[in-house]
C-alpha positions in Angstrom: 30.3 7.6 4.4 28.1 6.5 1.5 26.7 9.2 -0.8 23.1 8.5 -0.1 23.4 9.4 3.6 24.4 12.9 2.6 21.5 13.3 0.2 18.8 11.4 2.0 17.9 10.4 5.6 15.1 8.2 7.0 13.7 11.2 8.9 13.4 13.3 5.7 9.7 13.7 4.7 8.2 13.7 1.3 5.0 14.3 -0.6 4.0 12.5 -3.8 2.4 14.4 -6.7 1.4 13.2 -10.1 2.0 15.1 -13.3 -1.4 14.2 -14.7 -3.8 11.3 -14.0 -2.3 7.9 -14.2 -4.4 5.0 -15.4 -4.3 1.2 -15.6 -2.9 1.3 -19.2 0.1 3.2 -17.8 0.6 0.4 -15.3 0.8 -2.2 -18.1 3.2 0.1 -20.1 5.5 0.5 -17.1 5.4 -3.2 -16.2 6.1 -4.6 -19.7 8.2 -1.9 -21.4 10.1 -0.1 -18.6 10.5 -2.8 -16.0 13.0 -4.9 -18.1 15.2 -1.8 -18.3 15.0 -0.4 -14.7 14.4 -3.6 -12.6 12.0 -4.6 -9.9 13.2 -2.1 -7.2 12.4 0.8 -9.4 9.1 -0.7 -10.4 8.3 -1.3 -6.7 9.2 2.3 -5.7 7.1 3.8 -8.6 4.1 1.7 -7.7 4.4 2.4 -4.0 4.5 6.2 -4.6 1.6 5.9 -7.0 -0.4 4.1 -4.4 0.0 7.0 -2.0 -1.8 9.3 -4.4 -5.6 8.9 -3.9 -7.7 8.0 -6.9 -8.5 11.0 -9.2 -6.2 13.3 -7.1 -2.8 14.7 -7.8 -1.2 15.0 -4.3 -0.6 12.6 -1.3 -0.2 13.4 2.3 3.2 13.8 4.0 5.2 10.7 4.9 8.7 9.9 6.0 11.4 7.8 4.2 11.5 5.5 7.2 8.0 4.5 6.6 8.8 4.0 2.9 11.6 1.7 3.9 9.1 -0.4 5.9 6.5 -0.4 3.1 9.0 -1.7 0.6 11.0 -3.8 3.0 14.3 -2.5 1.7 17.2 -0.2 2.7 17.4 3.5 2.2 20.3 3.0 -0.2 18.2 0.7 -2.4 15.4 3.4 -2.4 17.9 6.1 -3.3 19.4 4.0 -6.2 15.9 3.2 -7.5 14.9 6.9 -7.3 17.9 7.9 -9.4 17.1 5.3 -12.1 13.5 6.5 -12.2 14.7 10.1 -12.6 17.1 9.1 -15.4 14.5 7.2 -17.4 12.0 10.0 -17.1 9.4 8.5 -14.8 10.1 10.7 -11.7 11.2 14.3 -10.9 12.5 15.1 -7.5 12.5 18.5 -5.6 13.9 19.3 -2.2 13.4 22.2 0.3 15.8 22.7 3.2 14.7 24.3 6.4 17.5 24.5 9.0 18.4 20.8 9.6 15.2 19.4 8.1 14.6 18.5 4.5 11.3 17.8 2.6 11.0 16.3 -0.8 8.4 16.3 -3.6 8.4 13.3 -5.8 6.5 14.1 -8.9 5.4 11.0 -10.8 5.7 11.3 -14.6 3.4 9.4 -16.9 5.2 6.9 -19.1 5.5 7.3 -22.8 2.7 5.8 -24.8 3.5 2.4 -26.4 3.7 4.1 -29.8 6.2 6.7 -28.5 8.2 4.0 -26.8 8.5 1.7 -29.8 9.4 4.7 -32.1 11.7 6.3 -29.5 14.9 5.3 -31.2 16.7 4.7 -28.0 14.6 3.0 -25.3 13.2 0.5 -27.8 16.7 -0.5 -28.9 17.7 -1.1 -25.2 14.5 -3.1 -24.7 15.2 -5.2 -27.8 18.7 -6.0 -26.6 17.4 -6.9 -23.1 14.5 -9.2 -23.9 15.3 -10.5 -27.4 13.6 -10.6 -30.7 10.8 -13.0 -29.8 9.6 -11.2 -26.7 10.0 -7.8 -28.3 7.7 -8.9 -31.1 5.2 -10.3 -28.6 5.1 -6.9 -26.8 4.6 -5.0 -30.0 1.6 -7.2 -30.8 0.3 -6.8 -27.2 0.3 -3.0 -27.5 -1.1 -2.8 -31.0 -4.2 -3.7 -32.9 -5.5 -3.7 -36.5 -5.8 -0.4 -38.2 -9.1 1.3 -38.9 -10.4 0.5 -42.4 -9.2 2.9 -45.1 -11.3 5.9 -45.8 -12.2 4.8 -49.3 -14.2 1.8 -47.9 -16.4 3.8 -45.6 -18.1 7.2 -46.1 -17.9 9.6 -43.2 -21.4 10.7 -41.9 -20.1 12.5 -38.8 -22.0 15.8 -38.1 -20.1 19.0 -37.5 -20.4 21.0 -34.3 -22.5 23.7 -35.8 -24.8 21.2 -37.4 -25.8 19.8 -34.0 -25.6 22.8 -31.7 -26.5 26.5 -31.7 -25.4 29.3 -29.6 -27.7 31.1 -27.2 -26.8 34.8 -26.9 -28.8 35.5 -23.8 -26.7 38.0 -21.7 -28.1 36.8 -18.4 -26.3 33.4 -18.9 -23.0 35.1 -19.4 -23.5 37.4 -16.4 -24.3 34.4 -14.1 -21.2 32.6 -15.3 -19.0 35.5 -14.6 -20.4 35.7 -11.0 -19.7 32.1 -10.4 -16.0 32.3 -11.3 -15.4 35.7 -9.6 -13.0 35.5 -6.7 -11.5 32.2 -7.6 -7.7 32.2 -7.8 -6.3 30.1 -10.6 -2.8 30.4 -9.2 -3.6 28.3 -6.2 -5.2 25.4 -8.1 -4.5 23.4 -11.2 -6.9 21.4 -13.3 -6.6 17.6 -13.1 -5.7 16.3 -16.5 -2.9 14.8 -18.4 -0.1 16.2 -20.6 1.6 14.1 -23.2 4.9 12.9 -22.0 7.9 13.8 -24.2 10.6 11.2 -25.0 14.0 10.8 -23.5 16.5 13.5 -24.7 20.1 13.1 -23.8 21.6 16.3 -22.4 25.2 15.8 -23.5 27.3 18.7 -24.8 30.3 16.5 -25.6 29.1 15.8 -29.1 31.0 18.2 -31.4 28.5 19.6 -33.9 31.0 22.1 -35.2 33.3 19.2 -36.3 30.4 17.5 -37.9 29.4 20.7 -39.9 33.1 21.2 -40.9 33.2 17.7 -42.4 30.0 18.2 -44.4 30.5 20.4 -47.5 27.9 23.2 -48.0 27.2 22.0 -51.5 26.3 18.5 -50.2 23.8 19.5 -47.5 22.7 22.9 -46.1 22.8 23.7 -42.4 19.0 24.3 -42.7 18.5 20.6 -42.9 19.8 20.3 -39.3 16.5 21.1 -37.6 16.0 20.9 -33.8 14.5 17.4 -34.1 17.4 16.2 -36.3 20.0 17.6 -33.9 18.3 15.9 -31.0 18.2 12.6 -32.9 21.9 12.9 -33.7 22.7 13.6 -30.1 20.7 10.6 -28.9 22.2 8.3 -31.5 25.7 9.5 -30.6 25.1 8.6 -27.0 23.3 5.3 -27.8 25.9 3.9 -30.2 29.0 5.8 -29.1 29.4 7.5 -32.5 31.7 10.5 -32.7 31.4 13.5 -35.1 33.7 12.1 -37.8 31.8 8.7 -37.9 28.5 10.5 -37.8 29.3 12.4 -41.0 28.9 9.4 -43.2 25.7 8.3 -41.3 24.2 11.7 -41.9 25.1 11.7 -45.6 23.4 8.3 -46.0 20.2 9.7 -44.5 19.7 12.6 -47.0 16.6 12.2 -49.0 15.6 13.6 -52.5 14.4 16.9 -50.8 17.8 17.5 -49.4 16.5 16.9 -45.9 17.8 14.5 -43.3 15.3 11.6 -42.8 15.4 10.8 -39.1 14.2 7.2 -39.6 16.9 6.6 -42.1 19.4 8.2 -39.8 18.4 5.7 -37.0 18.6 2.8 -39.4 22.1 3.8 -40.7 23.4 4.4 -37.1 22.0 1.0 -36.0 23.5 -0.8 -39.1 26.9 0.9 -38.4 26.9 -0.3 -34.8 25.9 -3.8 -35.6 28.6 -4.0 -38.3 31.1 -2.9 -35.7 29.9 -5.2 -33.0 28.9 -8.5 -34.7 25.2 -7.8 -35.1 24.8 -7.0 -31.4 22.9 -3.9 -30.0 24.0 -1.8 -27.0 22.8 -2.5 -23.5 21.5 0.1 -21.0 24.0 0.3 -18.1 25.3 2.8 -15.6 27.7 5.0 -17.5 30.2 5.4 -14.7 30.5 4.4 -11.0 27.1 5.1 -9.4 27.1 8.4 -7.4 26.3 6.8 -4.1 29.4 4.5 -4.4 31.8 7.3 -5.3 34.3 8.8 -2.9 33.3 12.3 -1.8 36.3 14.2 -3.0 35.7 17.9 -3.9 39.3 18.8 -4.6 41.9 15.9 -4.7 44.7 16.7 -2.3 47.2 14.1 -3.5 47.9 11.6 -6.3 45.9 8.8 -4.6 42.8 11.0 -4.4 43.3 12.1 -8.0 43.3 8.4 -9.0 40.2 7.6 -7.0 38.4 10.5 -8.6 39.5 9.4 -12.0 38.4 5.8 -11.6 35.1 6.9 -10.1 34.3 9.2 -13.0 35.6 7.2 -16.0 33.9 4.4 -17.8 35.8 1.1 -18.3 35.8 1.7 -22.1 37.4 5.1 -21.6 39.9 3.7 -19.2 41.0 1.1 -21.8 41.2 3.9 -24.3 43.3 6.1 -22.0 45.7 3.3 -21.2 46.1 2.6 -25.0 47.1 6.3 -25.6 43.7 7.2 -27.1 43.4 4.2 -29.4 40.0 2.4 -29.4 40.0 -0.8 -27.3 39.7 -4.1 -29.2 36.4 -5.9 -29.5 37.8 -8.9 -27.6 38.8 -6.7 -24.7 35.4 -5.0 -24.6 33.6 -8.3 -24.7 35.6 -9.6 -21.8 34.8 -6.5 -19.7 31.1 -6.6 -20.7 30.8 -10.3 -19.8 32.4 -9.8 -16.4 30.5 -6.6 -15.6 27.1 -8.2 -16.2 27.7 -11.7 -15.1 29.5 -10.7 -11.8 27.4 -7.4 -11.5 30.4 -5.3 -10.4 30.2 -1.5 -10.6 32.2 0.3 -13.3 34.6 1.9 -10.9 35.4 -1.5 -9.4 35.9 -2.9 -12.9 38.4 -0.1 -13.5 40.5 -1.2 -10.6 40.3 -4.8 -11.8 41.4 -3.7 -15.3 44.3 -1.7 -14.1 45.5 -4.4 -11.7 45.2 -7.3 -14.2 46.8 -5.5 -17.1 49.9 -4.7 -15.0 50.1 -8.3 -13.7 49.8 -9.9 -17.2 52.0 -7.7 -19.3 49.2 -5.3 -20.4 46.9 -8.1 -21.5 43.4 -8.8 -20.3 43.3 -12.4 -19.3 39.6 -13.5 -19.0 40.1 -16.5 -16.6 42.3 -14.5 -14.3 39.9 -11.5 -14.2 36.9 -13.8 -13.6 38.7 -15.5 -10.6 39.5 -12.1 -8.9 36.1 -10.7 -9.8 34.4 -13.7 -8.2 36.2 -13.1 -5.0 35.3 -9.4 -5.0 31.6 -10.2 -5.6 31.6 -12.6 -2.6 33.2 -9.9 -0.4 30.6 -7.4 -1.6 33.1 -4.9 -3.0 31.2 -1.8 -4.1 33.6 1.1 -4.2 37.0 1.9 -5.8 38.7 2.3 -2.4 37.4 -1.1 -1.2 38.7 -2.8 -4.4 42.1 -1.2 -4.0 42.4 -2.2 -0.3 41.4 -5.8 -1.0 43.9 -6.0 -3.9 46.6 -4.8 -1.6 45.6 -7.3 1.1 45.3 -10.3 -1.3 48.2 -9.4 -3.5 50.2 -12.6 -2.7 47.1 -14.8 -3.3 46.6 -13.2 -6.7 50.3 -13.7 -7.5 49.9 -17.4 -6.9 46.8 -17.6 -9.1 48.7 -15.9 -11.9 51.6 -18.3 -11.5 49.4 -21.4 -10.9 49.5 -22.7 -14.5 53.3 -22.1 -14.8 54.4 -24.1 -11.9 55.7 -27.5 -13.0 57.6 -29.6 -10.5 59.2 -31.8 -13.2 61.1 -28.9 -14.7 64.2 -27.4 -13.3 63.9 -26.0 -9.8 66.1 -23.0 -10.7 64.2 -19.8 -9.9 64.2 -17.1 -12.6 64.5 -13.5 -11.5 61.0 -12.0 -12.1 60.1 -8.4 -12.4 57.0 -7.8 -10.5 54.6 -5.1 -11.7 52.0 -3.6 -9.4 49.6 -0.7 -9.8 50.6 2.8 -8.5 48.0 2.7 -5.8 49.8 -0.1 -4.0 52.1 2.5 -2.5 55.5 2.2 -0.9 54.4 -0.1 1.9 53.9 -3.1 -0.4 57.3 -4.9 -0.3 58.1 -8.0 -2.3 57.9 -11.3 -0.5 61.4 -12.2 -1.6 63.8 -9.3 -0.6 66.4 -10.6 -3.1 64.0 -9.8 -5.9 63.4 -6.2 -4.7 65.9 -4.4 -7.0 64.7 -5.8 -10.4 61.1 -5.3 -9.3 61.6 -1.6 -8.6 63.1 -0.7 -11.9 60.2 -2.1 -14.0 57.6 -1.0 -11.5 58.8 2.6 -11.5 59.0 2.7 -15.2 55.4 1.4 -15.7 54.1 3.6 -12.9 55.6 6.7 -14.4 54.3 5.9 -17.9 50.7 5.4 -16.6 50.8 8.5 -14.5 51.9 10.6 -17.4 49.4 9.0 -19.7 46.4 9.5 -17.4 47.6 13.1 -16.5 47.8 14.1 -20.2 44.6 12.5 -21.3 42.5 13.9 -18.5 43.6 17.5 -18.9 
């Protein structure tokens, strides 16, 4: 059963609240700056929830998710996926209360970042630039900016101070009347309608090793005092954004030290961006799902056998990490990453499904990623609407003979000798014992190679995932 059915049902009810008043400028910000990153379903969900909150109010009436499905003309799964993306990008907070078999949710709409915060964010603006390109990015910056106020030297301030305009009346009766008016009101049950400034995206990732970074930086070069809270948050965001580890980050930090022996955050961002572009042919990273989306993962709490262990591994591992694990910890080549990126985004396959494709193709093509072969299989999986790791494995087992013919298609040449060479057939470990060779005479040479590769991959994955 899909994950969203366990977390959300059409009969579940919800209220919408707003964390501060939302205005028309927010609508433009979300439309032009956020929508390219999150897509139209997320945009539609946010605007629908916003419409349920009356003007100048902070709360909506209760409603069911079934009615929300009708309003948006989409499935519950699409609503659930859109909700997760809104939560991840900071536009929504969700709360749930369980009462026996019933659940009720509160969806708290968060105001977007101001355009200034967004364009100076250091992460969202990079993803937006990569998504829409230089020309449109420049157009949006001009749209959300205007000319500065003339410098102070050109104009003299004639603004009056508060005490120059007003005086204070110390009449005690006024104070007494005010106290009588507010007496008996409970501030705990009400909240003033207003607006708090939204904070930027902060990656909560404890995988970055600050201790290793500090160990690589000599005390005489830079003091730990230079690593303020803002600097450490910026380092953590940049490490996530560009995939920089602690050893690589050391040189980037050193290049951002200014004459005051402080770390200039803007220089840090520029250095990190330059490092990434140098490594990736002037490209910038794209915003994608890091691993298989939760609603398309198998619900396995404690894997009971090797197949379930493999399912869990492929669900919770990014394609980049899978390539790294298969290579014994070595970084994957740029060419391999480019093939994976192109197939993932052109065919719109989920990361877990891409993992199955990588594993299958590498074992079928002597541990090489063949772009044409991958694209042909990926195209079939898209047409068959493959969404989960298990579905991809099952289809690969079923279509194994067809894929074998595709792999051999270019090699078949009727003008050459018709003598058949004995071929060792490699198949992934999840094919199981039931997958026999079509030609029984080839069975023995197949098994020797297959068992060897299978054992090597099992040991590799087991050691790297400990």
